[in-house]
N, C-alpha and C positions, 0 to 999 in steps of 0.2 A: 038832469039825469039822476035817478034814484040810486044812492050808494048801495053797494052790495052789503048784505048783512054780514056781520063778523063770523068767521069760521069757528065751529066748535073746536075746542082744544083737544089735542092728543094728550093722554095721561101717561106718565112714566113713573113706575115705582122701582126703586133699587133696594135690594136686600142682600146681605152677605150670606153666601152659602157656606164658605169656610175661609176665614181670614188667614189661617196658617197655610192653606192650599191656594190662596190668592184667587178665590172663585167668588163671583158676584152673579146674582140673578136679576135680570131686567124684565119687567112686565109692562107692556104697552097696551093701553086700552084705546081702541080706535073708534071714533064716533060713527054712527050709521051713515051719515051723509058722506063720509070719507071713503067708504068701502062698498057702497050700494051697488056700484057697477064693477066691482073688483078693483084691485089696486096692486101696485108693485112696491114692495118694501126694499130699501137699499141701505147699505152701510158705506160711508165714505171710505176711500182707499188712501186718503192723505189728509193732512190738516193744514190749513192756511198758515203761512209763515215758515213752514219747513217743506222745502220743495223736493219731495221724494214720494213716490208711490210706495206706501208702507204695507199695503194689503192687510188692513185691520181685520177683515173677516176671518183671517186665519186664527184669531183668538176667540171666535164666536162659534158656539155649537148648541145642541139640544133645542133647536128651534121648533116650537109647536104653536098651534093656533086653534081657538075655539070661537064659535059665533056667539051672538048675544044671549042665546039660550044655553050655552055651555056645550053644544055639540061640536065634535072635532071638525076642523076644516083641513082640506088637503092643500098644503103649501107645496108649490112646485119651484124648485130652485132654477132660476133662469140662467144665471152665470155664477161666478164665484163670489159676487158681492150683492146679489139681489134675489128676492123670492116673490113669486106671483101668488096673490091672494084672490080666491074666487069671490064673486059677488055675494054679499051677505048683509044682514041687518046689524052692523056692529061686529067687532071682533076684539079678542084679547090675544096678544102674541107674547110668548115667553121665550127667553133664551138665556144661555149661560155665557159669561165672559171670563177668560183667564187673564189675570192682571198681575204680571210679575216682571214688568220692565220699567224701572224707575228712570224716566226721562221726562222732559217737559212736553213730549209729543205722544206719550203712551201712558197706559193705565198701570198703576201699581197699588196693590192692596196687601196689607199684612196686619198682624195684631196691633201694630203701633199707629197706623194711619191709612188713609186711602186718598189717592190722587187720581181723579177721573177726568179724562179728556173727552170732550163732546164728540169729536169725529170718530173716536174709537169705541164709543159707548152706545150711541143712539141711532137706531134705524129711523129712516125718514120715508115719507110717502112721495114717490116720484110725481112731479107735477104739482105737489102740494107743500113745497118747502116754506110757503108763507103761512102755513097753519101754526097757530100758537101751540106751545108745549108746556105742560105743568109737570114738575119733577118733585117727587117725594122720596124720602129715605125712611125705611122701616127696618127694625130688627138690628140696628147697629148698637154698639156699646152705649150705655146710658151716659157715660162721662164724655162722649164725643160731641163736638160741635161741628157746624158746617160753615165753611167760608167760601163765598162765591160772589161775583159781581151782580148776579141776577137778583131782582127784587123778590121778597117773600110776601106772599098773599095767602092768608088763611091756611098756613101750613104747607104751601107749595111754592117752589121757586119757579117763576114764570118767565119764559122766553117768548118774545113776540113772534119768532119764527125759527126755522132750523138754523139759519145763519147766526143768529144771536146765541142759540144753544151751543153750537160748535165753538163760538167765540168766548165761552164762559166756563172755564174749568172749575171743578169742585175739589176742595181739600177738606177731608173729614179727619177728626182726631182731637187730641188735646193740645193743639197748637197754642202759642202765646200770641195774643192779639194786642197790637199797639195801634193807636189812632192819633191823628192830628188834623188840624184844619189849615188850609192855605188858599188864599185868593178866592174865598167863597166856596171851596170844595172840601169834601170830607175824604180823608185818606186813611186806609187801614193797612197794616202790615201783619200778616199771619205767619209766624215763624214756627217751623216744624223741625225737630231734631236737635240734639245736643251739639254744642260748639264752645270753644274757649274764648270766643270773641266778646266784644263789648256790645251788647244788643242795643242799649240806649244810644250808643255812638252811631250804630248803623242807622237807627231811626232818625237821629238828628241829621246825619249826612243826607239821608233820603229827603228829608224835609227841605234842606238847603238846595238840593238839586232840582226838586220840583218847583221851588221858588224861582230858580233861574229860568226854567221853561215858561213859567207864568209870565215873567217879565218879557221874555222873547216874543211870545205869541199873544200877549195881552189878555191872559186868563186861560181858563180850561174849558174844553168842549164837553164837560160832564159835571155832574154834581157829586159823584162818589167814585173812588178809584181804589182798587185792591191790589196789593203786592202779596203774592204767595211765595214765600222763601223757605226752601227745604234744604237742610244740611245733611249730606251723606258722603262718606269717605270716597275720594276720587271723583266726585261728581262736579260738573260745571255745565251751565247752559241756561238759556232763557228763551221764552217764546212770548211774543207780543200778542195782545188782544186790545180791543177798543177801550175797555174800561178796567182792565186788569192785566197782570203779567205773571207768568210762572217762572221762578228762578231756582236754580240748583247751585249749591256751593259746597266746597270741600271744607269740613270743619278743621282739618289739620292745617289748612292754609291760614286760618285765623290766628295762629300763634305769631304771625309775622305782620309787620305793617303793610308789606306788599300784598298780603292776602286781603286786607281791608280795602286797599286801593283798587285791586282787581275787582272786588265785589262792587265797589261804588261805580266803576265805569260800566260794569254789566247792568246795574240798575239804571244808570243814565241812558245806556243804549236802548234797553227795552222800553223805558218810559218815553223816549223821544219818538218811538214808533206810534205813540198816540196820534201824532200828526203825520209823520212820514211813513206811509204805507197803509196804516189803518184808516186814515181819512183821505189825505192826499195820496193818490195811488194811480198806478197804471190801470186803465180800464180792464185789463186782463185779470186783475187781482180783486175782483168783487163786482157784482155777485159771482160766486164761485160755481164751477162744475166740480162735483166731488168724486166723479168716477174716473178721472184721468188727469193728465198734466194740464196745468194752466200756465203757459209759458209767457215770459216777459223779457224784454231787452233792457229793463230799467233797474235790475237789482244792484247794479253799480251805484245807482242813486239812492234807492230805498235802503240798502244795507251798507254799502261802502261809505256813503256820505254820513249815515247815522253813526258808523264806526269812528268817523272823525269828530262828529259833534259830541260823542260821549266824552271825549277828552276836554272839549271846550266847556261842556256843562260842568264836569267835575272840577276843572280848574277855576271856573268862575264862582263855583260854590265854595271854593277854598278847602275841599276835602281831599285833594291829592296834591303833591308837590310837583312843580315844574320839572325838577331833575328826573323824577321817575317817568313822567310823560315823555320827556326828551329821549330817555333810554328806550322806551317802548317804540316810539316812532322811528328811532335810529335802527333798532333791530329789524323792524318791518322794512325799512328802506334797504337795509343790507340784503334781506331775503329777496326782495323784489328787484334788485339789481344784479343778483347772482343766480337766481332761479332760471334754469334753461327754458322753462315754459313761457317766460315773458316774451320770447321771440315768436311764439307759436299761436297765442290766443289773445284776443282783445278783451276789454272789459264787457263790451256788448255781447261778444260770443260767450264769455264766461257766464253772463247773466242768462242767456237763452238756453244754454246747455246745463244749467244747474241741476236739473232733474236727473241727468245721466252721467254727469262728471263730478261736480262739486260734492254731491251727496253720495256718490259711489266712487270714491278714489281708488286708484290702483297704484302699483309700484311705478307706473309710467307717468303718473299725474304731475310730479315735480318737473318733468321734462316736457310736458305738453300743455299745461294749464297755468292760469293765474287765479288768485282768489279775488272775487269781486268784493269781498269784505276788506281784505288787507290792502290790495292795490287800489281799490276804490277809495279807501280812507286817505291814501297818499295823494291821489289825484284830487280829492276834495281839498287837501291841504294846499296843493298848488293853486286850485281855483280860488280858495280863500285869499291866498297871497295876491293873486291877480286883481281881485276885487279891492283889497287893501291898497295896492299900488294905484289903482284908478281913482280911489276916493281919498287919497292922502292919508290912509290908515284908518279912516273913520268906520267904514262898513266892510263886512265880509260875508261869509255864507249865512250868518244870522239874518242879515238884511234880505238875502235871496229867499230864505225860508219864510220870513215874515211876509214878503210880498206875495209869495206863492200861496200862503195861507189866506191872505186877504182876498186873493183873486180866485183861487180854486176851492178853498174851504174843503168841506167834506165831499170831494168830487174828483173827477179824473185829472190826471197829470200826464202830459205827453212830452216826448223829447223836444218837440218844437217849442213848447212853453219854456222849458229849461234853457234852450238856446236863446230864446227871446229875452229872458231875464238876464242872462249873462251879457248879452249885447247891451241891454238897457243900463246895467250897472257898471260896465267897463268901457262902453263906447267902442268896443272892438267886435269885429266879425268873429262869431264863435267857431266857424268852420275849421280854422287851423288847430285850435285846441281840441276839438272833438275828433278830427281825423287822426291826430297824433296820439292822443292819450285815452280816448274812449272807444273809437272805432278802429284804431290802429295799434301797433305794437312798438311805438317809439319808446326809447329809454326815458325813464323818469328824469325830470330836469329840476334840480334844486335851486337854480339861479333866482327864480322869482321869489322863492321863500327867503333866500338870503337877503335879497334886496328889500323885501317887504318888512322883515322883522329884525334885521341886524343879526341874524344867525349865521353860523359858519359850519358847513358840512365838510368833514375831513374823512377821506377814505384811506384806511391804513391796511397795509399788507400784514400777514401773520408775523413775519420776522421783524416788522417795525415796532411791534408791541414789546419786543425784548429790550431790556435795559442796555445802554451802551457798553457797560462794563461786563456784559455776559460773554461767555465763551463764543468766539466767532463760529466755531463748529456748530453750535446750536442754531445760530442764525442761518447757516448754510442748509441745515436739515429742514428748518422751517419753510424753506423755499420749495421743498419737494412736494409734488402733487400727483396723486394717482387718479382722482376723480371717482373714488369708490365711496358709497354712502352705506354705512352700517347702522344697525339699531343700537339700543342701549345695552343689550345683553349678548346674545349669541353672535357668532362670526358670519352671519348670513347677510348677503348683499341686499339691501332694500332698493337701491337704485345705482345706476352707473351714469355719470354725466356724459351726454353725447359729445363726441370728439375728444374726450379725455384719454389719457394713456390707458386707463382700464378698459374703455370701450374699444380702443384700437387693438388691444391685446385679445379681445374676444370675450372678456368677462361680461356677465349679464345678471339680470334680476334673479334673485332666489338662490344663487349659487352659495354654497358653504365654503368658506376659506379654511382649509385644513392646515396649511403651513405657508410661511413666507421665508424664502431662502433657507429652507431646511428646519426652521424653528416652528414647532407645533403652536398653533393658534386656536385656543379653545374659547376665546371671547372676542368681542369687538375691540376691546381695549388692546388685546394682544396683537391683533392685525394692524391697528393704527400704530402701535409702538414699533413694530418691526418695519413697517413701511416708512415710518418717520426717521429711521436711522440713515436714510440716504437722501441726497440732494438732487437737484436737476441734472439730467443726463445719465444718472446711474440706473442700471437695470435691476429688476427684482423678479424672482421666480416664485410664482404662487401655485400651490396645489389647491384645486377647487373641485368639490363634488357637485354634480348636477345630474339628477334623475338616476342616481345609483352609480354613475361612472365618475372616476377620478382622473383628472387631466392636469397637465402642467401648462401654465400660461406665463409668458415673459412680457413684462411691461417696462418701459423706460420712463422714469419720473420726469415730469416737466416742471417748469416754474409755476408756482401757485398763482392763478389769475384772480382769485377771490380777494375781495377787500371788505373790511368791516367799516361801516359808516359810523361816525360820531358826530353829534350835534352839540354845538356850544355857542355861546354868545361871542360875537365879534367885539373885541375891546374898542374898536373904532366905530361902533354903532352910533348912528346919528339920532338926534332928538326925535325926528319924525318916525324913525324905526322903533324907538322905544315906545312912542305913543301908539304905534300900530300893534306892537306886542301886548301892551296893556289893554288896548281895546279888544284884542282877541281873547286874552286869558283873564282879564280883570285882576291880574296879580300886580300889585303896586310896587313902586320903588325902582323900576327899570331893571335891565338885564343884570346889573352888578349886584343887586340887592333883592333878588326874588325871595319872597318869604316862603318858608316851608309850612306845610299844613300838618295838623294832627292826623294819625292814621285812623 
């Protein structure tokens, strides 16, 4: 069979219209063979890795087209995200983009830099997503450089198809470029924005963490990888790609050791996606349909288990201390054992509904949902413990991922495959674990973690944290509980816990608490202060405003049911437990002498 000749590439040229006004012009040159019978041009409405319809076409306008001779073509808009092009002998399409949303999922352009996301930038030809695309930049500041994972050929960045183009963001500007080699691959770190952190230390930590992954998977499935790291006040986030990742970090956080550690685990998380989701993936997650939802029930594995592995990678690399990781996991365990939504939604359901619930939270979310990131990580911890117990501490999730990579590689992963590996590595029927913690809403169970690693989980009530010599009246007040959740500033209810005294009294989302027992409350702190003056069984009268009306509500404080979880080493930990902990974290010396790492 004679192979089909390669398709002529689509040409894209990007020019700044106004950096200060965040405007960019895109010009697409379409080859004659692509449009001879007419064509449909479309812009994705979402980007892989961020499961929300973002309606990127709302940032696109001034769409015009001319044929190969420069004569105007009539473009008919088919729907909000696509345009119909009539038959012609080649065409040039031009449009404007507004780029003023600095996230890893959207475009941002200003006089300092440009970050361009493929899904939000490039129209594609329906039915011709396999057509190559060549991208050029013209008219940008002469001092600016371009960072992208796409190869450069004769002045153009070349994508083999639209999927690769979407998966390859661009950073333009005067970024600082660092480079290193590891396990036969070339790595680059392009850093944009000022920050008070130690940039060399960040690069050194990154190198250590990619080395851990190389050891785990036996090398890298690429020859070059790019980290795009941008610092901007209040920003945080990451988005994975096959051969690069986009990262946002808050420069103000880099004044503290914890800010470095948080950044390291973010880097580890996004880099681990090289394998988990970008190559080993639910079949629903590639090739993609760009005009609507691509639903999967496996985000608990792709994101949640990656959220656990980020700690494993950073610990093994020696770039974060165990004490900090223990606090982070304990805080998450506390949230996931007190959050009302844990009784309402399973991890599978949270994965499937990510498009409409996780990425579109409401005031009701805490009472009706769980996070497939956070709870998924804790269930991964439990599964790692089960694997350690079954193997005498030698193997955990790292072995599961290595086997999955050896068998699936750059290909589909199914729930059945994951169950099969669990059974192979533990010798146990996976059904009970899945039905309880992945498909069901059973409470998290720390016993397997305690048995595996010699750790001890302690749940403390609010009043138990008070010193024994404190005033007993303070302990009595600490037992009081209203079930009202307020924000950091104003006295407006963000949530009310179902079945709590506040819910029984009729208080609800969005109400503004004006007074408690006659005392004016103009802040969240004031509300909590006056509620905290009473103990269980005592009544409190609240004045609350709702839709312009002010009403009085009487609630009777109950005993606080919430407990804060603390994780520490059991002084009676056995030698096999110490061995299992060391095998998991690579932190030597045993529980009593865990070394601390540099920030």
